[in-house]
N, C-alpha and C positions, 0 to 999 in steps of 0.2 A: 450785579452788586459791585460795580467797579469802584465805588467810593469806600468800600470796607477797609481798605488800607489806610484811610484817613481817620478812622475811629480811634479814640484813645484806649478803648477796651473792646476786645472781640472775644466772644464766648463761642467755642466750637465743640460739637459733639460728633464723634465717629462711632457708628454702631453697625452691627451685623451679626452674623452667626459666629460662634466660637470656631477658631481655625481659619478665619478669613484674614487674619493679620491686623485686626483693629488696633490692638495695643501698639504694634510697630508703627502703624500709620500715624497715630497720635504722637508717638515719641519722635518721629522724624520731623513732623511739623513743629513740635515744641523745640527741638534742637535748632531748626532753621530760624525760629523766632529769637531764641536766646543768643544765637550768633550775631544778631543785629543789635544786641544790647537791650532787647525788650525784657520786661518782667514777665515771667512765664510760670504757670502752675499746670501740672498734668495729673489727672487722677484716672482711675479705671475701676470698673466693676466686672468681676468675673467670679466664678465659683463652680458648683456642681453642674449648673446649667450651661456653662460656657461653651463646650463643644456641641454645636448643633442648636443651642438656644440663643436667645438674644443677649449680646454682650455690648458694652460700651466703654469708650475711653474719651475723656474730655480734656480740652486745653483752653486755658484763658491766657490771652496775650494782651499786655497793657503797657502804656507808656509811664504809668504811675505804679506805686506800690499796690499790690493786690491784697486788699483787706478781707475779702470774702472769697474763699477758694472754690466755692461750689457753683456749678452751672445748673440753673433752673430752667431758663428759657433761652436756649442757644440762638445766637445770631445766624449761625451756619450749622446745618445738620447734614452730615454725609452718611447715607444709609445704604447698606449693601445686602440686606435681606428683607423679605416680607415680614418675618417675625420682629425684626428690629423696627421696621416702619410702624407696625401695629403698636409696639410698646413705647416708642420714643418720639415719633414724628410730631405728635400733637403738642409736645412741649416747645416746639420752635416758636419764637416770638412772632407776632403778627408782622408781616412784611419781611420776615426772615428768609434766608436762602436754604432751600432743600435740594441737595444734590443726591441723586439716587441711581442705582443700577437698573436701567430700564428693562433689562432682560429678566430680572428677578423680583422687581418691586412693582406692584400695581397700586397707584395712588387712588384715593377716594376723597370724600368731602372733608376728611380730616385735614387735608392740606390746603383747603380754601384760604385765600389771603396770604399765601406764601409765594415766593418766587421759586418756580419748579424748573430744575434742570436735570432731565433724565438722559443718561448715556449708557451704552452697552459695554460696561467695563469688563465683565467676565467674558463676553463674546469676543471682544477685541483682544484681550490677553490670550485667549485660547486660539483664535484664528490667525492673528498677526504675529504672535510670538511663540505659539505652541506651548504655553505654560500658564495654566489657570492660576497657579500659585502666586503670580505677580499681579493679580487683579487689584490688590490693595495699593500697589505702587502706581498702576495706571490711574486709579481713582485719585491719588494724591496729585498727580500731574494735572488732571482735570480740575481738581479743587483749586490749585494755584492759579490756573488760567482764568477760571470763572469768578473766583472770589476777589482776587486782587489784594489779598491780605498780606502776602509775602512775595518777595522776588523769586523768580524761578531758579536762578543760579544758586541762591543760598539753600533752598530746599533740596535741590539736586545734590549738592554737596553733602547734606545731611543724610540723604538716601545712601550715597556711596560710603559714608562713615559707618552706617548701621548694618550693612550687609557684608557677608564674608567675601574676601577678595575674589574667589572664583565665580561669584555670582554678580559681580559689579557690572559687567557689560550687559547682562540680561536686565538687571534692574534699571540701569541707565536708559536702555531702550524702552523699557516699560514706562518710566517717568516721562520720557519725551513723547511716547505714544499718547499718554494721557493729556499732556500739554496740547498736542495737536488736536485731539478730540475736543478739548475745552475751548480752544481758540476757534475751531470751526463752529462750535455751538454758539459762541458769542457772536460770530459774524452773521449767522443765520438770524439770531434774535435781533441784532441791530438793524439788519435789512428789513425784517418784518415790522419792527417798530417804526422805522422811517416810512414804510409804505402806509401804515395805518394813520400816521400823523400828517401825511402830505395830501 
């Protein structure tokens, strides 16, 4: 979805289980967009079901005033749990981008007609950084690389702004790990696409 950055309005949903840092992920992306001078609206849904249940946070990024702040059919859906996939994936617009944790989410016919990009966010955070808690930051890095909606440096700065000083190094490494995973996935996709069309 390399042309997403050219859209005048992009609707994004972040979803997962409570405790996975979904709200923080959305806040970071919203801050990164606002720093570019974009119009931004962020909303979240959480409550008694939040920890362990499916929760979501949404961001609308626009070049124009945002007259309707609700996301109904996101252009990009980032999903970090099976419960969130079952609850929210079907809302993704036809042809939209579904990015998911391939170690935790199993897709089905619900995602037919979407662009699917599954990467092992939790596994990578655990094995390469030794910290499962930064899975959401790894996922943001991959989101930036795959979607093309925002520049990496701006979102990385938003990550550093949002985390305590003593955890900045860890989160910076997590973000860059996600960027690498996303870039590698794009390279594989582009190679396979070129092979099919030649």
